[in-house]
KEGUSE-725457 format. One record per atom (N, C-alpha, C): x, y, z; residue in three letters. Coordinates in steps of 0.2 Angstrom, whole numbers, padded with zeros to 4 digits, always signed. Layout:
BEGIN
XYZAla ...
This chain:
BEGIN
-0009+0041+0057Met -0012+0037+0052Met -0012+0030+0054Met -0018+0027+0053Asn -0019+0020+0055Asn -0017+0015+0049Asn -0016+0009+0050Asp -0014+0004+0046Asp -0017+0004+0039Asp -0024+0005+0039Ser -0028+0004+0033Ser -0026+0011+0029Ser -0025+0016+0032Gln -0023+0022+0028Gln -0016+0022+0025Gln -0012+0019+0029Tyr -0005+0018+0027Tyr -0005+0014+0021Tyr -0008+0008+0021Asn -0008+0003+0016Asn -0011+0006+0010Asn -0016+0010+0010Gln -0019+0013+0004Gln -0014+0018+0001Gln -0011+0022+0005Leu -0006+0027+0003Leu +0000+0023-0001Leu +0002+0018+0002Ile +0007+0014-0001Ile +0005+0012-0008Ile -0001+0009-0008Glu -0004+0006-0015Glu -0004+0012-0020Glu -0007+0017-0018Asp -0008+0023-0022Asp -0001+0026-0025Asp +0004+0026-0020Thr +0011+0028-0022Thr +0014+0023-0027Thr +0014+0017-0026Leu +0017+0012-0030Leu +0014+0012-0037Leu +0007+0013-0037Ala +0003+0013-0043Ala +0005+0019-0047Ala +0006+0025-0044Ala +0008+0031-0047Ala +0015+0031-0050Ala +0019+0027-0047Ile +0026+0027-0049Ile +0026+0022-0055Ile +0022+0016-0055Glu +0021+0012-0061Glu +0018+0016-0067Glu +0013+0020-0066Asp +0010+0024-0071Asp +0016+0028-0074Asp +0020+0031-0070Ala +0025+0036-0073Ala +0030+0032-0077Ala +0032+0026-0074Val +0037+0022-0078Val +0034+0020-0084Val +0028+0018-0084Glu +0024+0015-0090Glu +0024+0021-0096Glu +0023+0027-0093Asp +0023+0033-0098Asp +0030+0034-0101Asp +0036+0033-0097Leu +0042+0034-0099Leu +0044+0028-0104Leu +0041+0022-0103Ile +0043+0017-0108Ile +0039+0019-0115Ile +0033+0021-0114Gln +0030+0023-0121Gln +0033+0029-0124Gln +0036+0034-0120Glu +0038+0040-0123Glu +0046+0040-0125Glu +0049+0035-0123Thr +0056+0035-0124Thr +0058+0028-0127Thr +0064+0027-0129Asp +0067+0020-0131Asp +0071+0017-0126Asp +0070+0020-0119Met +0074+0017-0114Met +0073+0010-0113Met +0078+0006-0110Asp +0077-0001-0109Asp +0075-0001-0101Asp +0068+0000-0100Leu +0065+0000-0094Leu +0060-0006-0093Leu +0059-0008-0087Asp +0054-0013-0086Asp +0053-0013-0078Asp +0047-0015-0076Tyr +0046-0015-0069Tyr +0041-0021-0067Tyr +0042-0023-0061Glu +0038-0028-0058Glu +0035-0026-0051Glu +0029-0028-0050Ser +0026-0026-0044Ser +0023-0033-0041Ser +0025-0034-0034Ala +0022-0040-0031Ala +0023-0039-0023Ala +0018-0040-0020Gly +0018-0040-0012Gly +0021-0033-0009Gly +0019-0028-0012Gly +0021-0021-0009Gly +0028-0019-0011Gly +0031-0023-0016Ile +0038-0021-0018Ile +0037-0020-0026Ile +0040-0014-0028Leu +0040-0012-0035Leu +0048-0012-0037Leu +0050-0016-0042Thr +0056-0016-0044Thr +0057-0013-0051Thr +0061-0008-0052Ile +0061-0005-0059Ile +0068-0007-0061Ile +0068-0010-0067Ser +0074-0012-0070Ser +0076-0007-0075Ser +0082-0004-0074Leu +0085+0002-0078Leu +0090+0000-0084Leu +0089-0006-0086Gly +0094-0009-0091Gly +0101-0009-0088Gly +0106-0006-0091Ala +0113-0005-0089Ala +0113-0001-0082Ala +0108+0003-0081Gly +0108+0007-0075Gly +0107+0004-0069Gly +0105-0003-0069Gly +0104-0007-0063Gly +0096-0007-0061Gly +0095-0006-0055Lys +0088-0006-0052Lys +0086-0001-0047Lys +0080+0001-0047Leu +0077+0005-0041Leu +0072+0000-0038Leu +0072-0001-0031Ile +0067-0005-0028Ile +0064-0001-0023Ile +0057+0000-0023Leu +0053+0003-0018Leu +0049-0002-0015Leu +0049-0002-0008Asn +0045-0006-0004Asn +0042-0003+0002Asn +0036-0006+0004Arg +0033-0004+0010Arg +0036-0007+0016Arg +0036-0003+0022Gln +0039-0005+0028Gln +0034-0004+0033Gln +0029-0008+0033Ala +0023-0007+0037Ala +0024-0006+0045Ala +0029-0010+0048Pro +0030-0009+0055Pro +0032-0002+0057Pro +0035+0002+0053Val +0037+0009+0054Val +0033+0014+0050Val +0028+0011+0046Gln +0024+0015+0041Gln +0029+0020+0037Gln +0034+0017+0033Gln +0038+0020+0029Gln +0038+0017+0022Gln +0040+0021+0017Leu +0042+0019+0010Leu +0049+0019+0010Leu +0052+0013+0008Trp +0059+0013+0007Trp +0061+0013-0001Trp +0066+0016-0002Leu +0069+0016-0009Leu +0076+0014-0009Leu +0078+0009-0013Ala +0085+0006-0013Ala +0087+0008-0020Ala +0093+0011-0020Ala +0097+0014-0026Ala +0104+0012-0026Ala +0108+0013-0031Lys +0115+0012-0031Lys +0118+0016-0026Lys +0115+0022-0025Ser +0118+0027-0020Ser +0117+0026-0013Ser +0112+0021-0012Gly +0110+0019-0005Gly +0103+0018-0004Gly +0101+0017+0003Gly +0094+0016+0004Gly +0091+0022+0007Gly +0085+0023+0006Tyr +0082+0029+0008Tyr +0075+0027+0011Tyr +0074+0030+0017His +0068+0029+0021His +0064+0035+0021His +0057+0035+0019Leu +0053+0040+0018Leu +0047+0040+0023Leu +0045+0045+0026Asp +0039+0046+0030Asp +0034+0050+0026Asp +0028+0049+0028Trp +0023+0053+0025Trp +0022+0059+0030Trp +0023+0065+0027Val +0023+0071+0031Val +0017+0075+0028Val +0012+0077+0033Glu +0007+0082+0031Glu +0009+0089+0030Glu +0007+0092+0024Thr +0009+0099+0023Thr +0003+0103+0021Thr +0004+0109+0020Glu -0002+0113+0018Glu -0005+0111+0012Glu -0001+0108+0007Ala -0004+0106+0001Ala -0007+0099+0001Ala -0007+0096+0007Gly -0010+0089+0008Gly -0005+0084+0011Gly +0001+0084+0009Gly +0006+0079+0011Gly +0010+0076+0006Gly +0016+0073+0008Gln +0021+0070+0003Gln +0025+0066+0007Gln +0028+0061+0003Trp +0033+0057+0006Trp +0040+0061+0006Trp +0043+0061+0012Gln +0050+0064+0013Gln +0055+0059+0016Gln +0061+0060+0014Thr +0066+0056+0017Thr +0067+0058+0025Thr +0068+0053+0029Asp +0068+0054+0036Asp +0075+0058+0038Asp +0080+0058+0034Arg +0086+0061+0035Arg +0086+0069+0034Arg +0084+0070+0028Asp +0085+0077+0026Asp +0079+0081+0023Asp +0073+0077+0023Gly +0067+0080+0021Gly +0066+0080+0013Gly +0070+0077+0009Glu +0070+0077+0002Glu +0063+0073+0000Glu +0060+0076-0005Ser +0053+0074-0007Ser +0054+0067-0011Ser +0049+0063-0012Leu +0050+0057-0016Leu +0051+0059-0023Leu +0047+0065-0025Asn +0048+0067-0032Asn +0056+0069-0034Asn +0059+0073-0029Thr +0065+0075-0030Thr +0070+0069-0030Thr +0069+0065-0025Leu +0073+0059-0024Leu +0073+0054-0030Leu +0067+0052-0032Phe +0066+0048-0037Phe +0070+0050-0044Phe +0068+0056-0045Asn +0071+0059-0051Asn +0079+0059-0051Asn +0082+0061-0045Arg +0089+0061-0044Arg +0092+0055-0045Arg +0090+0049-0041Val +0093+0043-0042Val +0092+0040-0048Val +0086+0041-0052Phe +0085+0039-0059Phe +0090+0042-0063Phe +0092+0048-0063Lys +0096+0051-0067Lys +0104+0049-0065Lys +0105+0048-0059Glu +0112+0046-0057Glu +0113+0039-0060Glu +0108+0035-0061Gln +0109+0028-0063Gln +0108+0027-0071Gln +0105+0032-0074Thr +0104+0031-0081Thr +0107+0037-0085Thr +0108+0043-0082Gly +0110+0048-0086Gly +0104+0052-0089Gly +0098+0050-0087Ile +0092+0053-0090Ile +0088+0056-0085Ile +0086+0062-0085Asp +0081+0065-0080Asp +0074+0063-0082Asp +0071+0059-0079Pro +0064+0057-0081Pro +0059+0063-0079Pro +0060+0068-0075Asn +0056+0073-0074Asn +0049+0071-0072Asn +0049+0066-0067Ile +0042+0063-0065Ile +0040+0067-0059Ile +0033+0069-0060Gln +0030+0073-0054Gln +0024+0068-0052Gln +0025+0065-0046Leu +0020+0061-0043Leu +0015+0065-0039Leu +0009+0064-0040Ser +0003+0067-0036Ser +0000+0062-0032Ser +0001+0062-0026Ile -0002+0057-0021Ile -0005+0060-0015Ile -0011+0058-0014Thr -0015+0061-0008Thr -0017+0056-0003Thr -0016+0057+0003Ala -0019+0053+0008Ala -0026+0053+0009Ala -0029+0048+0010Gln -0037+0047+0010Gln -0039+0047+0017Gln 
């Protein structure tokens, strides 16, 4: 993947997460907020702390910081098109995001992101 493709994929991913968080804000009474700047998306979970997602262009990864630790995700091409997966155990971004969100808030957001590489 070239740099342009990677940057577009990151932008699409962060936008999809923002949209999903915005939907959660509209559908629930959770104390959620988010801020996006310079390839960093910070999601404030009220008393649950924060989730921070950011681009790591030199290694073409997406990083997610949560209370349980830091996660490095690579884009992996699959038969279905591709997905972000952790570089340690292959956990998908959807599964990881839902898991750490629930760990920090007690609520399962059941977010299903649909992201495609261009």
